C-alpha positions in Angstrom: 6.3 41.6 16.5 7.0 38.4 14.4 5.2 36.2 17.0 2.2 38.5 16.9 2.1 38.3 13.1 2.4 34.5 13.2 -0.6 34.4 15.7 -2.7 36.6 13.5 -2.0 34.3 10.5 -2.4 31.1 12.4 -5.6 32.1 14.2 -7.8 32.1 11.0 -6.4 28.8 9.9 -7.1 27.2 13.3 -10.7 28.5 13.3 -11.2 27.2 9.7 -9.9 23.7 10.8 -12.2 23.7 13.8 -15.2 24.7 11.7 -14.4 22.0 9.1 -14.1 19.3 11.8 -17.3 20.5 13.3 -19.1 20.4 10.0 -18.0 16.8 9.5 -19.3 15.9 12.9 -15.9 15.4 14.5 -14.8 16.7 17.9 -11.8 19.0 18.0 -8.6 16.9 17.9 -10.6 13.9 16.7 -10.6 14.5 12.9 -7.4 12.5 12.3 -7.9 9.9 15.0 -10.4 7.6 13.2 -9.6 4.6 11.1 -9.7 4.4 7.3 -11.3 1.5 5.6 -10.3 0.4 2.1 -12.3 -2.3 0.3 -9.9 -4.8 -1.4 -12.2 -7.7 -2.5 -15.8 -8.4 -3.0 -17.1 -11.6 -4.6 -20.3 -13.7 -4.5 -19.4 -17.3 -3.4 -20.3 -19.5 -6.4 -20.7 -22.6 -4.2 -22.7 -20.9 -1.4 -25.7 -19.2 -2.9 -26.6 -15.9 -1.4 -23.3 -15.5 0.4 -20.3 -13.1 -0.4 -16.7 -12.8 0.7 -15.7 -9.2 1.3 -12.3 -8.1 2.4 -11.3 -4.6 3.7 -8.0 -3.2 5.0 -8.5 -1.1 8.1 -5.7 1.3 8.9 -5.3 3.2 12.2 -3.1 6.3 12.6 -1.1 6.5 15.8 -3.6 6.6 18.6 -6.5 6.0 16.2 -9.6 4.1 16.9 -13.0 2.9 15.7 -16.2 3.8 17.4 -17.9 0.8 19.2 -19.9 -1.0 16.5 -21.7 -4.1 15.2 -21.5 -5.6 11.8 -24.2 -6.9 9.4 -26.2 -9.5 11.3 -25.1 -12.3 9.0 -21.4 -11.4 9.0 -18.8 -13.9 10.3 -15.5 -11.9 10.3 -11.9 -13.1 10.4 -9.4 -10.3 11.2 -5.6 -10.6 10.6 -3.3 -7.9 11.9 -1.0 -6.8 9.1 1.1 -4.1 10.8 1.6 -2.8 14.3 -0.7 -3.9 17.1 -4.5 -3.6 17.5 -6.2 -3.5 20.9 -9.7 -5.2 20.6 -12.6 -6.3 22.7 -15.4 -8.2 21.1 -18.6 -9.1 23.1 -18.0 -10.0 26.7 -14.5 -11.3 26.1 -11.7 -9.5 27.8 -9.8 -6.9 25.8 -6.7 -8.2 24.1 -3.8 -6.7 22.0 -3.1 -8.5 18.8 0.2 -8.0 17.1 1.2 -8.3 13.4 0.7 -11.9 12.3 -2.0 -12.6 14.9 -5.7 -13.1 14.1 -9.1 -13.0 15.8 -12.7 -13.5 14.7 -16.2 -12.0 15.3 -19.3 -14.2 15.3 -22.4 -12.9 13.6 -24.1 -10.2 15.7 -21.1 -9.7 17.9 -20.6 -6.3 19.5 -17.1 -4.9 18.8 -16.7 -2.7 21.9 -13.1 -1.7 21.4 -10.9 -1.5 18.3 -7.9 0.8 18.3 -4.3 1.1 17.6 -2.3 0.0 20.6 0.4 2.6 19.8 0.4 6.3 20.0 3.5 6.6 17.8 3.2 4.0 15.0 0.3 3.2 12.6 -1.4 -0.2 12.6 -3.5 -2.1 10.1 -5.6 -5.2 9.7 -7.3 -7.3 7.0 -11.0 -8.0 7.8 -12.6 -10.8 5.8 -16.4 -11.0 5.9 -18.5 -14.0 5.0 -21.9 -12.3 4.8 -25.3 -12.6 3.2 -24.9 -10.8 -0.2 -27.6 -8.3 0.5 -26.9 -7.7 4.2 -25.9 -4.0 4.3 -24.3 -1.9 5.7 -21.4 -4.0 6.8 -20.6 -1.8 9.8 -23.0 0.1 12.1 -21.6 2.4 14.8 -23.3 2.3 18.2 -26.0 5.1 18.3 -24.0 7.1 20.9 -20.6 6.4 19.3 -19.2 5.3 22.6 -18.0 2.0 24.0 -20.3 0.6 26.8 
């Protein structure tokens, strides 16, 4: 009797969660698997007219990932892993796992094919620093199909 009551109460909540995820364009089970991006710095470079330095902290939940993407065409990016480990593949380079304290870069126009937390049990984060034309927006553009090639 109690298990039937629990199912009746849980079922509407599960349906509501599914519908909310669908309304946001997420697949079931995917809503909490994406990265979060927090801007932490944005400044025009006074000695390099037309260029800005922008920094963001990207945090991945356990098992989280970013869709394959490109950045603004003018963006040179330096990425430094702050916590955990990040599995990354940029352009035609082989995939590699970077651990806290390690860094990598992306040349302007590079295709970031894979960017994900290397752990299914611990969060991971990185600091991404962009040197970019001040008016080159958006900074990140997901692949049209949202999948890695």
